[in-house]
Legacy VTK file of the C-alpha trace (Angstrom):
# vtk DataFile Version 3.0
C-alpha trace
ASCII
DATASET POLYDATA
POINTS 128 float
-0.011 -0.007 -0.001
2.807 2.385 0.820
4.907 1.564 -2.252
4.740 5.072 -3.653
4.790 6.923 -0.300
8.194 7.575 1.151
9.249 8.408 4.717
9.385 12.147 3.877
5.707 12.086 2.863
4.718 10.160 6.005
6.615 12.700 8.109
4.770 15.591 6.408
1.426 13.891 7.084
2.292 13.373 10.743
3.421 16.972 11.225
0.271 18.238 9.422
-1.872 15.924 11.598
-0.092 17.289 14.689
-0.905 20.881 13.754
-4.471 20.142 12.637
-5.596 17.733 15.410
-3.272 18.725 18.169
-1.106 16.427 20.281
-4.001 15.179 22.446
-6.174 13.900 19.525
-3.445 12.717 17.198
-2.914 9.230 18.796
-6.672 8.615 18.762
-6.871 9.638 15.043
-3.921 7.402 14.163
-5.552 4.415 15.899
-8.846 5.076 14.073
-6.979 5.286 10.721
-5.207 1.996 11.449
-8.475 0.221 12.261
-10.123 1.624 9.138
-7.282 0.549 6.875
-7.336 -2.943 8.437
-11.096 -3.213 7.855
-10.813 -2.156 4.231
-8.025 -4.690 3.721
-10.106 -7.439 5.313
-13.098 -6.541 3.122
-10.955 -6.674 -0.003
-9.416 -10.020 1.003
-12.863 -11.422 1.814
-14.304 -10.294 -1.524
-11.347 -11.808 -3.406
-11.730 -15.120 -1.551
-15.464 -15.151 -2.160
-14.939 -14.536 -5.891
-12.332 -17.285 -6.007
-14.653 -19.832 -4.359
-17.658 -18.947 -6.482
-15.821 -18.737 -9.835
-13.488 -21.677 -9.364
-11.065 -22.064 -12.279
-12.547 -19.118 -14.141
-11.097 -16.784 -11.488
-7.560 -17.315 -12.855
-8.830 -16.527 -16.367
-10.197 -13.230 -14.982
-6.917 -12.452 -13.163
-4.758 -12.560 -16.275
-6.278 -9.492 -17.995
-6.218 -7.671 -14.673
-2.514 -8.417 -14.255
-1.938 -7.102 -17.778
-3.704 -3.881 -16.867
-1.503 -3.669 -13.744
1.571 -3.845 -15.975
0.242 -0.948 -18.014
0.289 1.189 -14.911
4.068 0.918 -14.993
4.295 1.800 -18.725
6.686 4.633 -19.502
6.035 5.911 -23.067
9.391 7.803 -23.222
11.307 4.644 -22.330
9.274 2.579 -24.822
9.866 5.019 -27.694
13.583 5.333 -26.843
13.970 1.581 -26.690
12.158 1.127 -29.988
14.125 3.765 -31.834
17.627 3.281 -30.465
18.040 -0.332 -29.340
19.777 -2.744 -31.699
17.744 -5.546 -33.214
19.319 -8.956 -33.078
20.360 -9.285 -36.701
23.216 -11.325 -38.191
25.245 -8.197 -39.010
24.163 -6.326 -35.864
24.037 -3.046 -37.728
20.286 -2.569 -38.268
18.390 -0.499 -35.711
14.877 -1.334 -34.468
13.400 1.368 -36.662
15.053 -0.081 -39.827
17.704 2.664 -39.974
21.199 1.525 -40.883
23.844 3.650 -39.187
26.348 5.408 -41.464
29.553 3.639 -42.267
32.645 4.786 -40.406
34.737 7.450 -42.055
37.025 5.960 -44.649
40.785 6.273 -44.478
40.746 7.772 -48.054
39.612 11.212 -46.847
42.094 14.032 -47.148
44.313 14.589 -44.163
43.847 17.714 -42.057
45.975 20.670 -43.151
49.129 21.344 -41.136
48.826 23.835 -38.305
48.667 27.448 -39.476
47.454 26.609 -42.969
43.831 27.315 -44.062
41.503 24.502 -44.959
40.504 24.260 -48.643
37.423 26.299 -49.525
34.831 25.272 -52.081
32.514 28.182 -53.054
30.140 25.864 -54.883
29.503 23.802 -51.744
28.167 26.723 -49.740
LINES 1 129
128 0 1 2 3 4 5 6 7 8 9 10 11 12 13 14 15 16 17 18 19 20 21 22 23 24 25 26 27 28 29 30 31 32 33 34 35 36 37 38 39 40 41 42 43 44 45 46 47 48 49 50 51 52 53 54 55 56 57 58 59 60 61 62 63 64 65 66 67 68 69 70 71 72 73 74 75 76 77 78 79 80 81 82 83 84 85 86 87 88 89 90 91 92 93 94 95 96 97 98 99 100 101 102 103 104 105 106 107 108 109 110 111 112 113 114 115 116 117 118 119 120 121 122 123 124 125 126 127
């Protein structure tokens, strides 16, 4: 239940409760909250067990789509797109990306060497 709530958030809730309820009513409110959470958990467990006994084997068939929906809650579209676009596909040559793009070949050794220090690089007016 407290998977997404950290200790800092719990501390903020306790301090806010201390200011709102005061020190004399805070323990009573915490006990009431604990009892209420326990009741809700017991109701949910009872409902699940009742469904399991009434549905029998069909309950597992119902659980599978619900588990798939649970996995969608953890879906991160940015990570999925990044993985699809930039992860390598297992291909024999290992050079094809998931999106079908083939990366450029490395620079060949035939290119002209860099000019010596102090000398200007060649200029091509037609290329600009």
